[in-house]
Each structure stands twice: as structure tokens, then as C-alpha cells.
C-alpha positions as CSV (number, residue, x, y, z in Angstrom):
1,M,62.0,-37.4,63.4
2,P,63.6,-34.3,65.4
3,K,66.6,-33.0,64.4
4,S,68.6,-33.4,67.6
5,I,67.6,-37.2,67.6
6,A,68.5,-37.6,63.9
7,H,72.1,-36.3,64.7
8,N,72.7,-39.0,67.1
9,F,72.3,-41.7,64.6
10,F,72.7,-40.5,61.3
11,S,75.1,-37.9,59.1
12,R,73.5,-35.1,57.3
13,K,74.5,-37.2,54.2
14,V,72.3,-40.2,55.3
15,L,69.5,-38.3,56.7
16,A,68.7,-36.3,53.8
17,P,67.6,-38.8,51.4
18,I,65.8,-40.7,54.0
19,A,63.7,-37.5,54.9
20,V,63.1,-36.8,51.2
21,A,61.7,-40.7,50.8
22,A,59.8,-40.4,53.9
23,L,58.2,-37.0,53.1
24,A,57.0,-38.2,49.6
25,W,55.6,-41.6,51.1
26,S,53.6,-39.4,53.8
27,L,52.6,-37.5,50.6
28,L,51.4,-40.5,49.1
29,S,49.8,-42.0,51.7
30,C,47.9,-38.9,52.6
31,S,46.9,-38.4,49.4
32,G,45.6,-42.3,49.1
33,N,43.6,-41.7,52.1
34,K,41.8,-38.7,51.1
35,A,40.6,-40.3,47.9
36,S,39.5,-43.4,49.7
37,L,37.3,-41.2,52.3
38,T,34.8,-40.5,49.5
39,P,31.9,-38.2,50.4
40,P,28.4,-39.8,51.2
41,T,26.2,-40.2,47.9
42,V,23.2,-37.6,47.6
43,P,20.2,-40.1,47.7
44,N,17.7,-40.0,45.0
45,I,14.4,-39.3,46.5
46,A,12.2,-38.4,43.5
47,G,9.0,-40.1,43.3
48,A,5.5,-40.3,44.9
49,W,5.5,-38.7,48.5
50,E,2.9,-38.1,51.1
51,F,3.5,-35.9,53.9
52,V,1.2,-35.9,56.8
53,A,1.2,-32.4,58.8
54,I,-0.5,-32.3,62.3
55,S,-1.1,-28.6,63.5
56,S,-0.9,-27.7,66.9
57,N,-4.3,-26.0,66.3
58,G,-5.8,-29.6,65.6
59,P,-6.2,-30.1,61.7
60,V,-4.3,-32.7,60.1
61,T,-3.1,-31.9,56.4
62,G,-2.0,-34.9,53.9
63,I,0.6,-32.7,51.6
64,E,0.6,-35.1,48.3
65,V,3.4,-34.7,46.2
66,A,5.2,-35.8,43.1
67,L,8.5,-34.9,44.3
68,T,11.5,-33.8,41.5
69,E,14.8,-33.8,42.0
70,G,17.6,-31.8,40.3
71,Q,20.5,-33.8,38.7
72,T,24.5,-32.8,38.2
73,L,27.1,-34.1,35.7
74,V,29.7,-36.2,37.6
75,N,32.3,-38.1,35.4
76,A,29.9,-37.7,32.4
77,V,27.2,-39.3,34.5
78,D,23.9,-37.4,35.7
79,V,23.8,-37.8,39.4
80,P,20.8,-36.5,42.2
81,D,21.9,-33.0,43.5
82,G,20.0,-33.0,46.4
83,Q,17.7,-29.9,45.3
84,I,14.0,-31.0,45.7
85,A,11.1,-29.1,44.4
86,A,7.4,-29.7,42.9
87,S,5.2,-27.5,40.9
88,S,1.9,-26.4,41.4
89,T,0.5,-29.1,39.3
90,Q,2.7,-31.9,41.4
91,I,1.3,-31.1,44.9
92,A,-2.2,-31.5,46.5
93,Y,-3.9,-31.1,49.9
94,V,-6.3,-33.1,51.5
95,S,-7.9,-32.6,55.0
96,I,-7.8,-35.7,57.2
97,N,-9.6,-36.4,60.3
98,P,-7.9,-39.5,62.2
99,N,-10.8,-40.1,64.6
100,S,-13.1,-40.6,61.6
101,T,-15.6,-43.4,62.2
102,N,-16.4,-43.4,58.5
103,P,-14.7,-46.1,55.9
104,I,-12.1,-43.6,55.2
105,N,-10.1,-40.6,57.1
106,I,-10.1,-37.8,54.6
107,T,-13.1,-35.0,54.6
108,G,-12.1,-33.1,51.6
109,F,-9.4,-31.5,49.4
110,G,-7.7,-28.4,49.8
111,G,-6.3,-28.2,53.4
112,P,-7.1,-26.0,55.8
113,C,-5.3,-22.7,54.6
114,G,-8.1,-21.6,52.5
115,P,-9.7,-19.9,50.2
116,V,-8.3,-22.6,47.6
117,T,-6.0,-21.0,45.2
118,S,-3.7,-22.2,42.6
119,V,-0.7,-20.4,44.6
120,N,0.6,-24.2,45.6
121,G,4.0,-25.5,45.3
122,L,7.1,-27.3,47.2
123,G,10.6,-26.1,47.5
124,P,13.2,-25.1,47.3
125,G,14.5,-27.7,49.5
126,S,17.3,-30.2,50.0
127,V,18.6,-33.3,51.2
128,T,22.6,-33.9,51.4
129,A,22.7,-37.6,52.8
130,P,20.6,-40.4,54.5
131,N,20.2,-39.7,58.4
132,A,21.0,-36.1,57.7
133,Q,18.9,-33.0,57.4
134,M,15.6,-32.8,54.9
135,T,14.6,-29.4,54.8
136,F,11.7,-27.6,52.2
137,T,9.2,-24.7,51.9
138,F,5.9,-25.6,50.8
139,T,3.0,-23.4,49.7
140,E,-0.6,-23.9,50.7
141,N,-2.9,-21.6,49.0
142,G,-0.8,-18.7,49.2
143,T,0.7,-19.7,52.4
144,V,4.4,-20.5,53.0
145,F,5.4,-22.9,55.5
146,N,9.1,-23.8,56.2
147,V,10.0,-27.5,57.1
148,Y,13.0,-29.3,59.2
149,G,13.2,-33.3,59.3
150,T,15.5,-35.7,58.9
151,L,15.9,-38.1,56.0
152,S,15.5,-41.9,57.3
153,G,18.6,-44.2,56.4
154,D,16.9,-45.6,53.6
155,G,15.7,-42.6,52.1
156,Q,12.2,-43.4,52.2
157,S,10.9,-41.5,54.6
158,M,11.0,-38.0,56.8
159,L,11.3,-38.0,60.7
160,N,11.0,-36.0,63.5
161,G,10.1,-33.0,61.1
162,T,8.6,-29.9,62.3
163,Y,6.9,-27.1,60.2
164,T,6.3,-23.2,60.7
165,Q,4.6,-20.6,59.1
166,S,6.3,-17.8,57.1
167,G,4.3,-14.7,57.4
168,N,1.4,-15.6,59.5
169,T,-1.2,-15.7,57.1
170,C,-3.3,-18.5,58.0
171,A,-4.7,-18.7,61.4
172,A,-6.3,-22.1,60.9
173,D,-2.6,-23.8,60.8
174,P,0.4,-22.1,62.6
175,G,2.5,-25.1,62.0
176,G,3.5,-28.2,64.1
177,T,4.9,-31.7,63.4
178,I,5.2,-33.5,60.1
179,T,6.2,-36.6,58.8
180,G,6.6,-38.2,55.6
181,M,7.1,-41.5,53.4
182,V,7.5,-42.5,49.8
183,V,4.2,-44.0,48.8
184,P,3.6,-46.8,46.2
185,K,1.9,-46.4,42.6
186,L,-1.8,-46.6,42.5
187,T,-3.2,-49.7,41.5
188,G,-6.0,-52.5,41.6
189,T,-9.6,-52.7,41.2
190,Y,-12.2,-50.9,43.7
191,I,-16.0,-51.5,43.8
192,G,-18.7,-49.3,45.7
193,P,-21.8,-47.5,45.1
194,L,-21.2,-44.0,43.2
195,C,-23.4,-40.8,42.7
196,P,-24.8,-40.9,39.2
197,L,-22.7,-38.9,36.4
198,S,-25.6,-36.7,36.0
199,A,-26.3,-35.6,39.7
200,S,-24.3,-32.3,40.9
201,S,-24.4,-34.0,44.3
202,C,-25.7,-36.9,46.7
203,A,-26.8,-36.3,50.1
204,D,-28.4,-39.4,51.1
205,P,-27.1,-43.0,51.0
206,A,-30.1,-43.8,48.8
207,D,-28.7,-41.0,46.1
208,F,-25.8,-43.3,45.1
209,T,-27.7,-45.3,42.2
210,D,-24.7,-46.4,40.5
211,N,-22.6,-49.8,41.0
212,A,-19.4,-48.9,40.3
213,T,-16.2,-50.8,39.3
214,A,-12.8,-48.9,39.0
215,T,-9.6,-50.1,38.0
216,L,-6.3,-48.2,38.3
217,S,-3.0,-48.2,36.8
218,E,-0.3,-45.6,37.1
219,S,2.8,-45.1,34.7
220,G,5.1,-41.7,34.5
221,G,3.0,-39.8,36.8
222,T,-0.3,-40.4,35.1
223,L,-3.2,-42.4,36.4
224,S,-5.2,-44.2,34.4
225,L,-9.0,-45.1,35.7
226,S,-11.2,-47.5,34.0
227,L,-14.9,-47.3,35.3
228,V,-17.6,-49.6,34.6
229,L,-21.2,-48.5,35.9
230,S,-24.4,-50.2,36.3
231,G,-27.4,-48.9,37.8
232,T,-28.5,-45.1,36.9
233,D,-25.9,-45.2,34.4
234,N,-24.8,-48.2,32.2
235,A,-21.6,-46.9,30.8
236,A,-17.8,-47.9,30.6
237,L,-15.5,-44.9,30.9
238,S,-11.9,-44.3,30.5
239,L,-10.7,-41.4,32.5
240,S,-7.0,-40.1,33.4
241,G,-4.7,-37.6,34.6
242,P,-2.0,-36.7,37.0
243,V,-1.1,-38.4,40.3
244,T,0.3,-36.6,43.2
245,G,1.4,-38.8,46.0
246,N,-2.0,-41.0,47.1
247,A,-4.2,-38.0,45.3
248,F,-5.1,-37.9,41.6
249,S,-7.2,-35.8,39.5
250,V,-8.6,-37.5,36.2
251,Q,-10.8,-36.3,33.4
252,G,-13.0,-37.8,30.5
253,T,-16.0,-37.4,28.8
254,F,-19.8,-38.9,28.9
255,Q,-22.2,-38.1,26.4
256,G,-20.2,-35.1,25.2
257,Q,-19.9,-33.6,28.9
258,L,-16.4,-33.3,30.6
259,L,-16.0,-35.2,33.8
260,N,-13.4,-34.3,36.2
261,Y,-13.2,-36.3,39.4
262,Y,-10.7,-35.8,42.6
263,G,-9.5,-39.1,44.3
264,Y,-7.5,-39.9,47.1
265,Y,-6.3,-43.2,48.1
266,E,-5.8,-44.5,52.0
267,V,-5.8,-47.8,53.7
268,H,-8.2,-47.2,56.9
269,S,-9.5,-50.1,59.2
270,N,-7.2,-52.3,57.1
271,V,-9.5,-51.7,54.0
272,Q,-7.8,-50.3,50.7
273,S,-10.0,-47.5,49.9
274,L,-10.9,-44.6,47.4
275,Y,-12.4,-41.3,48.1
276,I,-14.1,-39.9,45.1
277,V,-15.4,-36.1,44.6
278,N,-17.0,-35.0,41.3
279,A,-14.7,-31.7,40.6
280,S,-16.8,-31.2,37.4
281,N,-17.5,-28.1,38.6
282,P,-14.2,-26.7,40.5
283,A,-15.9,-24.2,42.5
284,A,-18.3,-26.7,44.3
285,P,-16.6,-30.2,44.1
286,A,-19.1,-32.8,45.4
287,Y,-18.6,-35.9,47.4
288,A,-19.2,-38.9,44.7
289,G,-18.9,-42.1,46.9
290,T,-16.2,-44.5,48.3
291,L,-15.0,-47.5,46.7
292,A,-13.1,-50.3,48.3
293,V,-10.9,-53.3,47.4
294,P,-13.4,-56.5,47.4
295,P,-12.5,-58.7,50.1
296,P,-10.9,-62.1,49.1
297,N,-13.6,-64.9,48.3
């Protein structure tokens, strides 16, 4: 209340206590409003993600990630801090042909930026709230890319993303558009022909002489794969290894020999499928077969 108007109604003796009381109420009221305007909660987006990068040059890359998020202590409780990352063992790259007429779209592991190295990773990156900016870097075989997108309202996908190279070291992929989404755990039973365990590669359909049944289960970022073979090999194997998004790497032994397989899960033409590569020789991984969920009886 302006002073000139106050003097028209109250004396100074009456005005002063009222003014003090009004000021106190105002401060309490403002304090209450501030307490009620709590900042948005930082979402927990740690888990299995697949980002699909579509290069302006044409290549399409699946970026398979076991995403981690940092924690901070608030009122003695650990809550997400919005800082996201993935180490070299928590990320994998697959090359995808979206126009493929084969039972699955993947064409190989490693991505378009070669040669394939162990210099991979994701981060630093950050999110602050749903429907807000999501940013991170990823390193593909030594080439660094910067990503800018929007985290969806439910925290389950990244929308309207773009990515650009930092350093222009990969001619095959200068950057383009990118989207991402949380993917479910790998599970289920898949069947189909598989290249024999002792074969280094299979080129002709007649070469895939093992009939395979693969049963998958995932827990704590580790995939367990039970493989039953009949045909050239009559064996039951247990393999396990890390999962990164829709990709995995599993190891086991057969007749004293180490086995290493890469795999990729995809729903293509409404069929859940697994693309399997024999990576026992990491320098020359060889296609081993595609397995699919059997149709219902």
C-alpha cells in the first residue's frame, strides 16, 4: 500500500504493526510457493537401448548400448543425476540394410567407420527431464560423434536426434539423423539351420547342416544361451556373455575348444529372429546362421 494512501486511513501507530504483519505473511507465502515449485525429477534411463543412426551418406548403424547413469545423494537416498555413459564393453555396432530381402536386416558387426578397433564408448552425456534435451557423444572405432535429441515424456525413447562428426575422420559416415529407444530383455526359443561348430565358415545353404534350438534368458546384463544341435553335431552347449541393447557376445567350449558367437536380435517382417556370427576368430567373424521364433501351432 503506497504511503500517501495509507495516511488517508491510518495513523502511523496503526500502520506500522499492519505493515510488519503483512510483510511477514508475504515472506511466509513466498516461501511456501517456492517449496511447492519443486524441480522436475531427473529420469532414470539406465538400461538396454538401441540407437539407429541414419547417415546422410546412406549407411544405417544400430548402436547397441547397456546404458549406465550416475547417482547422487538426496536426503540420504541415491537418485539419478542425469549423467549417462557406456564403456567399451557396454556398446556394440551393427550395420543394417533397411531394404534387405533376407530374413533379417543386419549385414554385419562393427559399423561403417573402420577398421574395427576396441576404441568404442558412449559419453559423456546428460539428461535433465522428460521432454527435454538429451545429449551425448559416442566413439565408433576411434571416430567421435556428437548427438543432440529430445528425451520422450515417458523416458523410453530419444526423438528428433541429429549426430555430427567431431574431427571428420570417417568418410563413410559424416553424420545424419538418429533415434533411440529402450529395448526389452532378450528371451525366448529360436530354431533354424546353423553352420557346424568345427566349420570356419558356411557359404552355401547346403553347408548349414546343424539344426539348432537356442533358448535365451537375460539377467543383470548377462545373456545365457542354451544351444542344442542335431545333424553334423549332436551336442548341448551352454554359452554366456554380455548383452548390449539387441546385441550380445557369448562364449563357451566344445570338445575343449573355445567358442565365441556374436548375435543380434531383430523383429523383421513380423518374425523375431537372431542373426548369429561365429567370432571364434575375431579377425575374421563368419556368418553362422539365422534362427527364428517358431510359428505357433
